[in-house]
C-alpha positions, 0 to 999 in steps of 0.5 A, a space after each residue: 299515671 297521673 292518678 298515681 302521681 297525685 296520690 297523697 301520703 296521707 288523707 285527713 278530715 281535720 288537723 285533729 287527724 294529724 299528730 304534731 308529735 309524730 310528724 315532727 319526728 321527720 319533718 321540720 317545715 310545713 307548707 299549709 294552703 289557705 283556701 279551704 284548708 285554713 279558711 272556709 271558702 264559703 263562710 270566710 271563717 278561720 279553721 281554728 283547729 288548723 290554727 291551733 295545730 300550727 301554733 302547737 307545731 311552732 311551739 316545737 320549734 318547727 317552721 310553718 309557711 302559709 301558701 296560696 295561689 290566691 291573694 286575699 286580705 284574710 290570708 294576711 290577717 291569718 298569717 299575722 295571727 299565727 306569726 307565720 310567713 305567707 306566700 300569695 300568688 304562689 303558682 302551685 304546682 310549679 311554684 318557684 317558691 318551693 326551692 326558695 323555701 328549701 334554701 331559706 329554711 335549710 331543709 331537705 325535701 324529705 323534711 317538708 310536708 305540704 298540707 292542702 285541699 287540692 290534688 292538682 295544686 297542693 299535692 302535685 306541687 309537693 310530689 314534684 318537689 319530693 315533699 310529704 303530702 297530706 290532703 286535707 278534705 276541703 272545708 267547704 264545697 264552694 269553689 270557683 266555677 272551673 274548679 267544680 269539675 276538678 273537684 268532682 274528679 278529685 272526690 272520686 280519686 280521694 275515695 279510691 285512695 282512701 280504700 287503699 290506705 
């Protein structure tokens, strides 16, 4: 049951795999994770493909919010560069920020897409709130120790999900 609940609607290797124009037909707002989705956790380099995707998204008069369970000065730099709101220490998957975002942007859950690299935080948080969920494969295999075990399980589940998409 948990495995089914954590299944994303889409799996991508890169933001290049996600059509801005197609997504914009149904979505008004994207919530994009920072660590290992927009910033490589090992090198601390920005994901310029992801940044360009967000800029293109915003050029269509759509909204984007960066969201992370962590806090880091790089996130603030990224948010400033993208001129995008940032939510740090979000407490995903049970974040109180989800309902605040819905109210602030006056959108329905079906008009929100979450893009992130973790099933337990990003995808579960999105699914619990009835958002469209896009799993972005992690930019780096480097992670904090407690996430290494979770990542091994996630990798197997992602392979299983991909075989049915």
